[in-house]
N, C-alpha and C positions, 0 to 999 in steps of 0.2 A: 287359541289352539296352535297357531303357527309359532308363536313365541315358545310354547312348550316344546314343540317339535324341534325348533332350532336349538333350544337348551339341551335337549336330549342328544342331538347330533354332536354337541361339543364334549360329551362324556367320553372318557377313555375306556370304560369298562363294558361297552356294548359288544355283543357278538356280531359277527358279520351279517347274520340274518336280521338282527334288531336294527343295525345301522341301515341296512337296505330298506327295511320297512319304514323307518323314520324319514329317510331320504326321499323315498317315493311319495310319502304322505306330504312332506314339505314341498316337494317339487310340483305336486298336483294342486296343493292348497294355495300357494302364493299367487298364481295367475287368477284363481277364482276370487281371492280377496281383492286383488287389484281391479278386477272387472266389477265386483260389487261396489267398490269405492267409487269408481268412475260413474256408475249408474246412480248412486246416492247423490253424488255431487251435481249431476244433471238436475236432480229434483231439489237441490239445496234451498231454493226460494220458498219451498213449501214447509220448511222446518221452522219451529219456534226458535227464538234466540238460544234457548238452552240446547235444543236439538242441533242447532248450527255449531255451537261450541263443542258438543260431543262429536260431531262430524269432523271438526278440525282436529280434535285429539286423535280420532281414529286415523285420519290421514297421516298425522305425524308418526303414529305407531306403525302403520303399514310401510311408510317410507323408510323406516329403520330396519325393515326385514330384508 
């Protein structure tokens, strides 16, 4: 969802209200995603190998935001 919001913010055809809405959603969502990532990593030992791989991929995606 954050990636979608970031993509929308890069558009040139948004109205001021649309841009403000996407900016607000992105600014609120990013700290929440980072918090969730930290909490999941704390529990990383409980994941299967596949789950740990998914967690690594999620970490990389969040770090790019």
